[in-house]
TORTI-175462 format. One record per residue: residue number from 1; x negated, y, z negated of N, C-alpha, C, CB in turn. Coordinates in pm, whole numbers, plus 32768, in hexadecimal, padded with zeros to 4 digits. Glycine has a CB too. Layout:
BEGIN
<num: NUM&n_px: X&n_py: Y&n_pz: Z&ca_px: X&ca_py: Y&ca_pz: Z&c_px: X&c_py: Y&c_pz: Z&cb_px: X&cb_py: Y&cb_pz: Z> $
...
//
This chain:
BEGIN
<num: 1&n_px: F65B&n_py: 1940&n_pz: 7E9A&ca_px: F63C&ca_py: 18DB&ca_pz: 7E36&c_px: F65D&c_py: 1852&c_pz: 7E73&cb_px: F68C&cb_py: 18F5&cb_pz: 7DB1> $
<num: 2&n_px: F602&n_py: 17F6&n_pz: 7E62&ca_px: F61A&ca_py: 176F&ca_pz: 7E96&c_px: F65E&c_py: 1718&c_pz: 7E2C&cb_px: F595&cb_py: 172E&cb_pz: 7EC5> $
<num: 3&n_px: F68A&n_py: 16A3&n_pz: 7E56&ca_px: F6D5&ca_py: 1648&ca_pz: 7DFE&c_px: F684&c_py: 161F&c_pz: 7D84&cb_px: F701&cb_py: 15CD&cb_pz: 7E4B> $
<num: 4&n_px: F605&n_py: 1601&n_pz: 7D98&ca_px: F5B0&ca_py: 15D4&ca_pz: 7D2A&c_px: F5A5&c_py: 1640&c_pz: 7CBE&cb_px: F525&cb_py: 15AE&cb_pz: 7D5E> $
<num: 5&n_px: F590&n_py: 16BB&n_pz: 7CE8&ca_px: F586&ca_py: 172C&ca_pz: 7C8B&c_px: F609&c_py: 1741&c_pz: 7C42&cb_px: F55C&cb_py: 17AC&cb_pz: 7CD5> $
<num: 6&n_px: F677&n_py: 1739&n_pz: 7C8B&ca_px: F6FB&ca_py: 174C&ca_pz: 7C50&c_px: F715&c_py: 16E4&c_pz: 7BE3&cb_px: F768&cb_py: 1744&cb_pz: 7CBC> $
<num: 7&n_px: F6F7&n_py: 1666&n_pz: 7C00&ca_px: F70E&ca_py: 15FB&ca_pz: 7B9F&c_px: F6B6&c_py: 160C&c_pz: 7B24&cb_px: F6F4&cb_py: 1572&cb_pz: 7BDF> $
<num: 8&n_px: F63A&n_py: 1639&n_pz: 7B37&ca_px: F5E0&ca_py: 164E&ca_pz: 7AC5&c_px: F614&c_py: 16C0&c_pz: 7A6C&cb_px: F550&cb_py: 166E&cb_pz: 7AF5> $
<num: 9&n_px: F642&n_py: 172C&n_pz: 7AAA&ca_px: F676&ca_py: 179D&ca_pz: 7A5D&c_px: F6F6&c_py: 1777&c_pz: 7A14&cb_px: F68F&cb_py: 1816&cb_pz: 7AB8> $
<num: 10&n_px: F74D&n_py: 172B&n_pz: 7A58&ca_px: F7C6&ca_py: 16FC&ca_pz: 7A17&c_px: F7A2&c_py: 16A4&c_pz: 799F&cb_px: F81F&cb_py: 16AE&cb_pz: 7A7C> $
<num: 11&n_px: F745&n_py: 1649&n_pz: 79B2&ca_px: F71A&ca_py: 15F1&ca_pz: 7946&c_px: F6E3&c_py: 163D&c_pz: 78CF&cb_px: F6B2&cb_py: 1591&cb_pz: 7979> $
<num: 12&n_px: F698&n_py: 16A6&n_pz: 78EC&ca_px: F662&ca_py: 16F8&ca_pz: 787F&c_px: F6D3&c_py: 173B&c_pz: 7831&cb_px: F600&cb_py: 1763&cb_pz: 78B7> $
<num: 13&n_px: F738&n_py: 176D&n_pz: 7879&ca_px: F7AC&ca_py: 17A9&ca_pz: 7837&c_px: F7F4&c_py: 1745&c_pz: 77DF&cb_px: F80D&cb_py: 17E3&cb_pz: 789D> $
<num: 14&n_px: F804&n_py: 16CA&n_pz: 7811&ca_px: F846&ca_py: 1661&ca_pz: 77C3&c_px: F7F7&c_py: 1646&c_pz: 7743&cb_px: F853&cb_py: 15DF&cb_pz: 7817> $
<num: 15&n_px: F774&n_py: 163A&n_pz: 7750&ca_px: F722&ca_py: 161F&ca_pz: 76DB&c_px: F72B&c_py: 168F&c_pz: 7675&cb_px: F690&cb_py: 1609&cb_pz: 7704> $
<num: 16&n_px: F726&n_py: 170C&n_pz: 76A3&ca_px: F730&ca_py: 177F&ca_pz: 7649&c_px: F7B2&c_py: 1779&c_pz: 75FA&cb_px: F727&cb_py: 1803&cb_pz: 7699> $
<num: 17&n_px: F820&n_py: 1760&n_pz: 763F&ca_px: F8A2&ca_py: 175C&ca_pz: 75FC&c_px: F8B0&c_py: 16E3&c_pz: 75A1&cb_px: F913&cb_py: 175C&cb_pz: 7663> $
<num: 18&n_px: F877&n_py: 1671&n_pz: 75C9&ca_px: F87B&ca_py: 15F9&ca_pz: 7574&c_px: F830&c_py: 1611&c_pz: 74F2&cb_px: F83F&cb_py: 157F&cb_pz: 75BE> $
<num: 19&n_px: F7B9&n_py: 164D&n_pz: 74FD&ca_px: F768&ca_py: 1669&ca_pz: 7486&c_px: F7AE&c_py: 16CF&c_pz: 742B&cb_px: F6DC&cb_py: 169D&cb_pz: 74B0> $
<num: 20&n_px: F7F0&n_py: 1734&n_pz: 7467&ca_px: F83B&ca_py: 1795&ca_pz: 7417&c_px: F8A8&c_py: 1751&c_pz: 73C5&cb_px: F879&cb_py: 1800&cb_pz: 7472> $
<num: 21&n_px: F8E1&n_py: 16E6&n_pz: 73FC&ca_px: F94A&ca_py: 169C&ca_pz: 73B6&c_px: F910&c_py: 1636&c_pz: 7354&cb_px: F9A4&cb_py: 1654&cb_pz: 741A> $
<num: 22&n_px: F88B&n_py: 1632&n_pz: 734C&ca_px: F844&ca_py: 15D6&ca_pz: 72F3&c_px: F867&c_py: 1544&c_pz: 7311&cb_px: F865&cb_py: 15F6&cb_pz: 7260> $
<num: 23&n_px: F86E&n_py: 1526&n_pz: 7395&ca_px: F88A&ca_py: 149E&ca_pz: 73C1&c_px: F80E&c_py: 1460&c_pz: 7400&cb_px: F900&cb_py: 149C&cb_pz: 7426> $
<num: 24&n_px: F7FA&n_py: 13E1&n_pz: 73E5&ca_px: F791&ca_py: 1398&ca_pz: 742D&c_px: F7CA&c_py: 136A&c_pz: 74B3&cb_px: F75C&cb_py: 131D&cb_pz: 73D8> $
<num: 25&n_px: F772&n_py: 133E&n_pz: 750B&ca_px: F7A2&ca_py: 1307&ca_pz: 7589&c_px: F7FC&c_py: 128E&c_pz: 756E&cb_px: F72C&cb_py: 12DF&cb_pz: 75E4> $
<num: 26&n_px: F7D8&n_py: 123F&n_pz: 750E&ca_px: F825&ca_py: 11C8&ca_pz: 74EC&c_px: F8B2&c_py: 11ED&c_pz: 74BD&cb_px: F7DE&cb_py: 1177&cb_pz: 7481> $
<num: 27&n_px: F8BA&n_py: 1254&n_pz: 7468&ca_px: F93C&ca_py: 127E&ca_pz: 7435&c_px: F995&c_py: 12B3&c_pz: 74A6&cb_px: F92B&cb_py: 12E9&cb_pz: 73C9> $
<num: 28&n_px: F95C&n_py: 1306&n_pz: 74FC&ca_px: F9AA&ca_py: 133C&ca_pz: 756C&c_px: F9D6&c_py: 12CB&c_pz: 75C9&cb_px: F958&cb_py: 13A4&cb_pz: 75BA> $
<num: 29&n_px: F97E&n_py: 126D&n_pz: 75E2&ca_px: F9A0&ca_py: 11FC&ca_pz: 7637&c_px: FA15&c_py: 11AD&c_pz: 75FD&cb_px: F926&cb_py: 119F&cb_pz: 764A> $
<num: 30&n_px: FA13&n_py: 1198&n_pz: 757A&ca_px: FA80&ca_py: 114F&ca_pz: 7539&c_px: FB03&c_py: 119A&c_pz: 7546&cb_px: FA5F&cb_py: 1136&cb_pz: 74A6> $
<num: 31&n_px: FB00&n_py: 121D&n_pz: 752F&ca_px: FB78&ca_py: 126F&ca_pz: 753B&c_px: FBB2&c_py: 1268&c_pz: 75C9&cb_px: FB59&cb_py: 1302&cb_pz: 7515> $
<num: 32&n_px: FB58&n_py: 126B&n_pz: 762C&ca_px: FB83&ca_py: 126C&ca_pz: 76B8&c_px: FB9C&c_py: 11DF&c_pz: 76F0&cb_px: FB1A&cb_py: 12B1&cb_pz: 770D> $
<num: 33&n_px: FB7B&n_py: 117A&n_pz: 76A2&ca_px: FB89&ca_py: 10EF&ca_pz: 76CD&c_px: FB32&c_py: 10D2&c_pz: 7749&cb_px: FC1C&cb_py: 10D0&cb_pz: 76EB> $
<num: 34&n_px: FAB6&n_py: 1100&n_pz: 7742&ca_px: FA52&ca_py: 10E6&ca_pz: 77AA&c_px: F9D3&c_py: 10B7&c_pz: 7764&cb_px: FA37&cb_py: 1166&cb_pz: 7803> $
<num: 35&n_px: F970&n_py: 1090&n_pz: 77B1&ca_px: F8F2&ca_py: 1064&ca_pz: 7775&c_px: F899&c_py: 10DB&c_pz: 7751&cb_px: F8A8&cb_py: 1006&cb_pz: 77D4> $
<num: 36&n_px: F841&n_py: 10C3&n_pz: 76F1&ca_px: F7DF&ca_py: 112A&ca_pz: 76CC&c_px: F785&c_py: 1147&c_pz: 7742&cb_px: F78B&cb_py: 10FE&cb_pz: 7652> $
<num: 37&n_px: F769&n_py: 10E2&n_pz: 7791&ca_px: F714&ca_py: 10F3&ca_pz: 7807&c_px: F754&c_py: 1154&c_pz: 786B&cb_px: F6FB&cb_py: 106B&cb_pz: 784A> $
<num: 38&n_px: F7D8&n_py: 114F&n_pz: 7879&ca_px: F820&ca_py: 11AB&ca_pz: 78D2&c_px: F80E&c_py: 123C&c_pz: 78A2&cb_px: F8B6&cb_py: 1187&cb_pz: 78D9> $
<num: 39&n_px: F81B&n_py: 1253&n_pz: 7820&ca_px: F808&ca_py: 12DA&ca_pz: 77E8&c_px: F779&c_py: 1307&c_pz: 7801&cb_px: F828&cb_py: 12DC&cb_pz: 774E> $
<num: 40&n_px: F719&n_py: 12AE&n_pz: 77EA&ca_px: F68B&ca_py: 12D1&ca_pz: 7802&c_px: F676&c_py: 12F5&c_pz: 7895&cb_px: F62F&cb_py: 125B&cb_pz: 77DA> $
<num: 41&n_px: F6B3&n_py: 12AA&n_pz: 78F0&ca_px: F6A4&ca_py: 12C7&ca_pz: 797F&c_px: F6E3&c_py: 134C&c_pz: 79A5&cb_px: F6E2&cb_py: 1257&cb_pz: 79D2> $
<num: 42&n_px: F751&n_py: 136F&n_pz: 7966&ca_px: F78E&ca_py: 13F2&ca_pz: 797E&c_px: F72E&c_py: 1460&c_pz: 7952&cb_px: F817&cb_py: 13FF&cb_pz: 7933> $
<num: 43&n_px: F6FB&n_py: 1452&n_pz: 78D8&ca_px: F6A3&ca_py: 14BA&ca_pz: 78A1&c_px: F620&c_py: 14C6&c_pz: 78ED&cb_px: F687&cb_py: 149D&cb_pz: 780F> $
<num: 44&n_px: F5F4&n_py: 145C&n_pz: 792C&ca_px: F578&ca_py: 145E&ca_pz: 797B&c_px: F591&c_py: 148A&c_pz: 7A0C&cb_px: F536&cb_py: 13D4&cb_pz: 797A> $
<num: 45&n_px: F60E&n_py: 149B&n_pz: 7A2F&ca_px: F62E&ca_py: 14C4&ca_pz: 7AB7&c_px: F630&c_py: 1451&c_pz: 7B1B&cb_px: F5CD&cb_py: 152A&cb_pz: 7AE5> $
<num: 46&n_px: F63F&n_py: 13D6&n_pz: 7AEA&ca_px: F640&ca_py: 1362&ca_pz: 7B42&c_px: F6CC&c_py: 1331&c_pz: 7B62&cb_px: F5F1&cb_py: 12F3&cb_pz: 7B03> $
<num: 47&n_px: F72F&n_py: 135A&n_pz: 7B15&ca_px: F7B9&ca_py: 132F&ca_pz: 7B2B&c_px: F80C&c_py: 13A5&c_pz: 7B5C&cb_px: F7F7&cb_py: 12F2&cb_pz: 7AAA> $
<num: 48&n_px: F864&n_py: 138A&n_pz: 7BBA&ca_px: F8BC&ca_py: 13EF&ca_pz: 7BF2&c_px: F94A&c_py: 13D1&c_pz: 7BC5&cb_px: F8B1&cb_py: 13F4&cb_pz: 7C8E> $
<num: 49&n_px: F982&n_py: 1425&n_pz: 7B6F&ca_px: FA08&ca_py: 1410&ca_pz: 7B39&c_px: FA70&c_py: 144B&c_pz: 7B95&cb_px: FA14&cb_py: 144D&cb_pz: 7AAD> $
<num: 50&n_px: FAE6&n_py: 140E&n_pz: 7B98&ca_px: FB57&ca_py: 144A&ca_pz: 7BDF&c_px: FB88&c_py: 14C3&c_pz: 7B90&cb_px: FBCA&cb_py: 13E2&cb_pz: 7BF4> $
<num: 51&n_px: FBD0&n_py: 151B&n_pz: 7BD2&ca_px: FC05&ca_py: 1590&ca_pz: 7B8C&c_px: FC66&c_py: 1566&c_pz: 7B1D&cb_px: FC4D&cb_py: 15EE&cb_pz: 7BEF> $
<num: 52&n_px: FCAF&n_py: 14FC&n_pz: 7B33&ca_px: FD09&ca_py: 14CB&ca_pz: 7ACB&c_px: FCBD&c_py: 14A1&c_pz: 7A4E&cb_px: FD5A&cb_py: 1456&cb_pz: 7AFE> $
<num: 53&n_px: FC4D&n_py: 145C&n_pz: 7A62&ca_px: FBFA&ca_py: 1432&ca_pz: 79F0&c_px: FBB9&c_py: 14AB&c_pz: 79AD&cb_px: FB8E&cb_py: 13CF&cb_pz: 7A1E> $
<num: 54&n_px: FB92&n_py: 150F&n_pz: 79FC&ca_px: FB58&ca_py: 1589&ca_pz: 79C1&c_px: FBC0&c_py: 15CD&c_pz: 7968&cb_px: FB27&cb_py: 15EB&cb_pz: 7A32> $
<num: 55&n_px: FC3C&n_py: 15D0&n_pz: 7996&ca_px: FCA7&ca_py: 160B&ca_pz: 7946&c_px: FCBB&c_py: 15BC&c_pz: 78C4&cb_px: FD2B&cb_py: 160F&cb_pz: 7996> $
<num: 56&n_px: FCBA&n_py: 1537&n_pz: 78CC&ca_px: FCC4&ca_py: 14E3&ca_pz: 7853&c_px: FC4F&c_py: 14FE&c_pz: 77F5&cb_px: FCC8&cb_py: 144E&cb_pz: 7879> $
<num: 57&n_px: FBD7&n_py: 1505&n_pz: 782D&ca_px: FB5F&ca_py: 151E&ca_pz: 77DC&c_px: FB6A&c_py: 15A3&c_pz: 7793&cb_px: FAE2&cb_py: 151D&cb_pz: 7835> $
<num: 58&n_px: FB99&n_py: 160A&n_pz: 77D9&ca_px: FBAB&ca_py: 168D&ca_pz: 7799&c_px: FC0B&c_py: 1681&c_pz: 7724&cb_px: FBDE&cb_py: 16F5&cb_pz: 7800> $
<num: 59&n_px: FC74&n_py: 1634&n_pz: 7736&ca_px: FCD3&ca_py: 1620&ca_pz: 76C9&c_px: FC94&c_py: 15DA&c_pz: 7652&cb_px: FD4A&cb_py: 15D1&cb_pz: 76F9> $
<num: 60&n_px: FC45&n_py: 1572&n_pz: 766C&ca_px: FC02&ca_py: 1529&ca_pz: 75FF&c_px: FB9F&c_py: 1582&c_pz: 75B6&cb_px: FBBB&cb_py: 14AE&cb_pz: 7637> $
<num: 61&n_px: FB63&n_py: 15E0&n_pz: 75FE&ca_px: FB01&ca_py: 163A&ca_pz: 75C0&c_px: FB42&c_py: 16BA&c_pz: 758A&cb_px: FA95&cb_py: 165F&cb_pz: 7626> $
<num: 62&n_px: FBC5&n_py: 16C6&n_pz: 759C&ca_px: FC0F&ca_py: 173C&ca_pz: 756C&c_px: FBDA&c_py: 17BF&c_pz: 75A5&cb_px: FC0A&cb_py: 1742&cb_pz: 74D4> $
<num: 63&n_px: FBBC&n_py: 17BD&n_pz: 7628&ca_px: FB8E&ca_py: 1836&ca_pz: 766D&c_px: FBDF&c_py: 1849&c_pz: 76EC&cb_px: FAF5&cb_py: 182E&cb_pz: 768D> $
<num: 64&n_px: FBE4&n_py: 18C3&n_pz: 771B&ca_px: FC22&ca_py: 18DF&ca_pz: 779C&c_px: FBCA&c_py: 18A2&c_pz: 7809&cb_px: FC36&cb_py: 1978&cb_pz: 77B2> $
<num: 65&n_px: FC07&n_py: 1873&n_pz: 7872&ca_px: FBBD&ca_py: 1831&ca_pz: 78DE&c_px: FB54&c_py: 188D&c_pz: 791B&cb_px: FC1D&cb_py: 1802&cb_pz: 794B> $
<num: 66&n_px: FB6F&n_py: 1910&n_pz: 791C&ca_px: FB0E&ca_py: 196D&ca_pz: 7958&c_px: FA8B&c_py: 1973&c_pz: 790A&cb_px: FB4A&cb_py: 19F9&cb_pz: 795F> $
<num: 67&n_px: FA8B&n_py: 194C&n_pz: 788A&ca_px: FA0E&ca_py: 1945&ca_pz: 783D&c_px: F9B1&c_py: 18DB&c_pz: 7879&cb_px: FA2B&cb_py: 1924&cb_pz: 77A7> $
<num: 68&n_px: F9EC&n_py: 186D&n_pz: 78A5&ca_px: F99C&ca_py: 1801&ca_pz: 78E0&c_px: F974&c_py: 1820&c_pz: 796F&cb_px: F9E9&cb_py: 177C&cb_pz: 78DB> $
<num: 69&n_px: F9C4&n_py: 1870&n_pz: 79B3&ca_px: F9AC&ca_py: 188D&ca_pz: 7A41&c_px: F969&c_py: 1913&c_pz: 7A58&cb_px: FA2D&cb_py: 1889&cb_pz: 7A8C> $
<num: 70&n_px: F93E&n_py: 1956&n_pz: 79ED&ca_px: F8FB&ca_py: 19D8&ca_pz: 79FA&c_px: F866&c_py: 19C1&c_pz: 7A09&cb_px: F919&cb_py: 1A33&cb_pz: 797F> $
<num: 71&n_px: F833&n_py: 19DE&n_pz: 7A81&ca_px: F7A6&ca_py: 19C7&ca_pz: 7A9D&c_px: F755&c_py: 1A48&c_pz: 7A9F&cb_px: F796&cb_py: 197F&cb_pz: 7B22> $
<num: 72&n_px: F793&n_py: 1AB9&n_pz: 7A86&ca_px: F74E&ca_py: 1B3A&ca_pz: 7A87&c_px: F6FB&c_py: 1B51&c_pz: 7A0C&cb_px: F7B1&cb_py: 1BA8&cb_pz: 7A95> $
<num: 73&n_px: F71E&n_py: 1B0F&n_pz: 799D&ca_px: F6D6&ca_py: 1B25&ca_pz: 791F&c_px: F650&c_py: 1AE0&c_pz: 7919&cb_px: F72A&cb_py: 1AF7&cb_pz: 78AD> $
<num: 74&n_px: F636&n_py: 1A85&n_pz: 7977&ca_px: F5BC&ca_py: 1A34&ca_pz: 796F&c_px: F54D&c_py: 1A6F&c_pz: 79C0&cb_px: F5D6&cb_py: 19A7&cb_pz: 799C> $
//
């Protein structure tokens, strides 16, 4: 798997979990203290988050980090 594919799959997982929490991109961005554009770039596979930020994101979404990093389901 190349980097582009990995980022797209990660972004899709983030979007799935965000929607399950009934959050808009704007709401999640506010909670995380980042821009809505940053959340959109993550979900589109254009932004590469550090592992620390991924862990924070999992906490904000109330999911285990492996839910966001599981690429076998896609």
